N, C-alpha and C positions, 0 to 999 in steps of 0.2 A: 715508703713510696707515696708521693702526693698525687691525689686525684682531684681534678677540677670537675665537679659534678655538673657544672653549667656549660661545659664545652659541648658543641654539637657531636652527635654520635658519628663514628667513623667505622669503616670495615664491618658493617652489619650491626653496629650498636654498642651499647655499654656492656662490659663483662661484669655482671652483677655477682658472678661467682668469686670475684676478688674479695678476699677477706677484709681488706682495709675498707672498701666501700660499704660492704655489708655492716661492719661494726659502726661506721660513721652514721649510717641511716637508722640502724636498729633503735637507738635511744637518743636520736637527735632532738634537742629541746625545742627547736623552732621549725624544722622542716617535717611536714607530714609526707610519708612515702608509702606507696603501694605498688604491687605488680598485678597487672590486669592482662588476661590473655585475649586473643583475637575475637573470641566469642563474647567477651564481657564478664568472664568469671574472675573473681578476686582470689588471687593465689597467696598473697602475703600483704600484711599491713604493719606499720609500726605504731607505737603508742600515740605519737603526736597526731597521726592521721585520724585515729579514732576520736581524739579530742576535737579536732577541727570539724569533723563531719557528724559526730554523734556526741555532742558536749554533755548530754544528760545521762546517757546510759553506757556509751562506749561499748557496743556489742561486738563480739567476735564474729566478723562476717567473712572470714576466710573460707573459700570453697563455694561461696554463694554467688549468685548473679547480681549485677548492678541493678537490674530491673526490680529486685526484691526490696530495694531501699530508696530508689529515686524514681521520679515520674518518667514514664516510658518515652515521652517525646524528647525529654532532655537527654536520656541515655542513648537514644537513636542518633542524636546530634553528636554526642561525645564518641560513640562507636565509629561514626563516619570519620571523625578526626583520627581516632586510634588506628583505623585501617589505613588512612593516608600516611601516617607515620610509619607503620609497618611496611607498607608497600614501597614507599620512597626511601626509607632509611633516614629521612630528615626529622629532627626533633621539632616540636611545636611548643608555643607559649601563648597563654592568654590570661587575662584578668577577669575574674568573676566576682559577683557579690554573693556571699554565702552567709546567711543568718545576719544580714546587716553589716558585714565586714568585707572589705576587699581582699581577695585571695589571688595571689599569682600562682599559676599552675603551669608546669612543663611536662611534656611527654617525651620520653626517650626510648627508642627501640633497644631491646636487649639482644645479645647474640643469639642466633637461632640454635635451638637444641633439637637434635634428631628425634623424629617421631612425636614432637610436641608442637602445638599451635604457637605462632609468633606471640611474643610477650612485650609489654611496654612497662617501663618504670615511670610511675606518675609521682611527681613531687609538688608539694603545695606549701606555701608559707604566707603569713600575714603580709599584705602588700605594704603596710606601714613600716615593716622591718626589712623589706626586700631592698637590695642595692638599687634596683631600677625596675619600673614596670614597663619600660619600653621593650618591644620585641627585639631579642638579641639577633645579631647578624647570623644568617644561615638557618634561622628557625622559621617554621611555617607560622604565619600570622593568622590568628583565628579570632573571630568575634562571635560570642555566644548570643543566642536569641532569647535567653532566659535569665531571670533574675530572682534570687531568693532573698527577700528583704528582711526576713525575720521580724524584729520589733517594728521596723519601718513599714511593714505591711499594713499597719493601722491607718496609714496616710493614703489619701486619694492621690491620683496623678497630679492634680493641680497643687495639692499641698506639698508633694515631692518637689515640684518645680520651684515653689516658693522657698523650700528648704535649701535647695541647691543654690539659688540666687542669694539667699541670706548668707550662706557660707562663703560666697564670693565678695562679701562686704559691701553689697549694694544697699543703698538706702531704700526706704519704703517707697519713695517716689520713683526711684529708678526701677525697682521691681515692678511697680504698677505700670510704668511706661513699657517695659519689656514684655509684660504679659497682657497688655491692653486692658487693664483693670483699674479700678479706682484705688487710691491709697487706703481708703477706709476698708475696702474688701481685702486688701493685702494684710492690713493689721488684724482683721478678723481671722484670716488664715493663719497668721503667725501665732495668735492666741490659741487657736485650736491645735496647731502642731505642738506647741509647748505643753498643752494639757495632755495630749495623747502620749507624748514621749517623756513626760515628767521633767522637762527642762525648765530651768528658772530664768534663763536669759539667752540673749543672742549668742553669747560665747559658747554655751553648752550646746546650743543647736548646731553651731558651726563645727564643733568637735564631733558630734554624731555624724554629720554629713561627711567630714573628712575621713573618719574611720572607714566609711563605706566607699570613699572616693566617688561620691555621687556626681553624676553629670545629667544634664537634661535628657540625653539620649536614653538613659536608663528608664525613664518614665514610659518609653515606648515599647520596652521589652515585655515578654510574657512572664507574668508572675507565677512562681511555683512555691508550694508550701511543702515542707518536709518535717 
């Protein structure tokens, strides 16, 4: 039996009890998957999800609460979305920057289980390998207020803006005009950015920005460290 895990949930959600779906996600090399209940407790995770969110230690966080691992403000935002998915039965999709990389995340409500809190299947993958980062039809569109820049957290907001514009192939003069700064100031920013990120040239800077799918709007988001 074939299962399209990107299809919107119907009739109360995805039946994760299906052996085929469980086997697909248990050891999927590219998709991180977890099951979170209505209160924010982590009931199940696959190995890829551990690597996405805990690249150094990969702790077993099953049975624990999201608040134990992530900033409370961010978890309150995500739980609000989770509740919306559970209450409406509609899936949700959003793109976030996690440790300097863009991650596409989807929430799908699971079938209700008697005497248990509603549960959501959370799936995440590197946005660079995702078929599309556009919100799928029938999904709740969500924009996070937080950004986890990882190695890019070394940069100031102005330096992030310069990095974004460099990745768009703008010249020094064009960037200076866009930010209302002198070309000399922009060159100084570029030199500082390269030193902080260990980049040797504009091409490497552009690659770093593209991995995170950085946009100017990200400089306005609240930074979080994990």
